[in-house]
C-alpha positions in Angstrom: -14.5 -8.1 -11.2 -15.0 -9.2 -7.7 -14.6 -13.0 -6.6 -15.5 -12.6 -2.8 -19.4 -13.6 -2.3 -19.9 -14.7 -6.0 -22.0 -17.6 -6.4 -20.2 -20.8 -7.5 -21.4 -22.7 -11.1 -23.5 -26.0 -10.0 -20.6 -27.9 -11.8 -17.6 -26.1 -9.3 -20.4 -26.6 -6.1 -20.7 -30.4 -7.0 -17.2 -30.8 -7.2 -16.7 -29.3 -3.6 -19.2 -31.5 -2.1 -18.1 -34.5 -3.4 -14.6 -33.4 -1.8 -13.3 -33.1 -5.3 -12.3 -29.8 -5.2 -8.9 -28.6 -6.0 -7.0 -25.9 -3.5 -3.8 -24.3 -3.7 -2.3 -26.8 -0.9 -3.0 -29.5 -3.2 -0.3 -28.1 -5.9 3.3 -29.6 -6.0 6.2 -29.0 -7.9 9.6 -30.2 -8.0 12.0 -28.6 -5.0 8.6 -27.2 -3.5 9.1 -26.7 0.5 6.4 -25.8 3.1 6.9 -23.4 5.8 5.8 -23.5 9.4 5.5 -20.6 12.1 5.6 -21.2 15.7 4.0 -18.5 17.8 5.0 -17.7 21.2 2.5 -19.2 24.0 2.5 -16.1 25.8 0.8 -12.9 24.9 3.6 -10.4 26.1 7.1 -11.8 26.9 10.5 -11.0 26.4 12.4 -13.2 23.5 15.5 -14.0 25.6 16.9 -16.8 23.5 15.1 -19.3 20.7 17.0 -22.7 20.6 16.7 -24.2 16.9 19.3 -26.8 17.2 16.7 -29.6 17.8 14.6 -28.4 15.0 17.5 -28.2 12.8 18.4 -31.6 13.2 15.1 -33.2 12.3 15.0 -35.4 9.2 13.9 -33.4 6.2 14.4 -29.9 7.8 15.9 -27.5 5.3 16.2 -24.3 7.0 15.3 -23.0 10.5 15.2 -19.5 10.4 14.4 -17.0 13.4 13.6 -13.2 13.2 17.1 -12.0 13.3 17.8 -14.6 10.4 15.0 -13.0 8.2 15.8 -9.2 9.0 19.2 -9.9 7.5 17.8 -10.9 4.3 14.4 -9.1 3.9 13.0 -5.5 4.6 10.8 -5.0 7.5 7.3 -5.9 6.4 4.9 -2.8 8.0 1.8 -4.1 9.9 0.7 -0.4 10.1 1.0 2.9 8.4 4.5 4.4 9.7 2.9 7.4 11.1 0.6 5.2 13.5 3.8 3.0 14.2 5.9 5.9 15.2 3.0 7.7 17.5 2.7 3.9 19.2 6.4 4.1 19.9 6.4 7.9 21.5 3.4 6.8 23.7 4.6 3.1 24.6 6.6 2.8 27.7 8.9 0.4 25.4 11.7 2.0 23.8 11.6 -0.2 20.9 8.0 -1.4 19.8 8.6 -3.8 17.0 7.3 -2.9 13.5 7.5 -6.7 11.7 5.4 -9.3 11.8 8.2 -11.8 13.1 9.2 -11.3 16.7 12.8 -10.7 17.5 13.1 -9.2 21.2 9.6 -9.2 22.4 6.3 -10.5 21.6 3.1 -8.7 22.0 0.0 -10.1 21.0 -3.6 -8.1 21.3 
């Protein structure tokens, strides 16, 4: 069964219209943490360094992770089929196109 595009029951619709809807962001649990991602303000740029010291000193911050930190503990999350990535790399002037969602040495937003 697909829920995409399905009509809501009048009961659910009334809750939403009155501002009483429940959303995933409303859930809480002991020890629950939130994540925030900072995007580059530049469409195409080399990442020379990331200074995370000021962020780490803020109250309530549990961790500040960069692409290099995540690469040590996770496998790359492919954004396209491997064959397409390899074809793009061969035709690109860059010798190393990023294949993960987190930029580590270059940002290329299209």
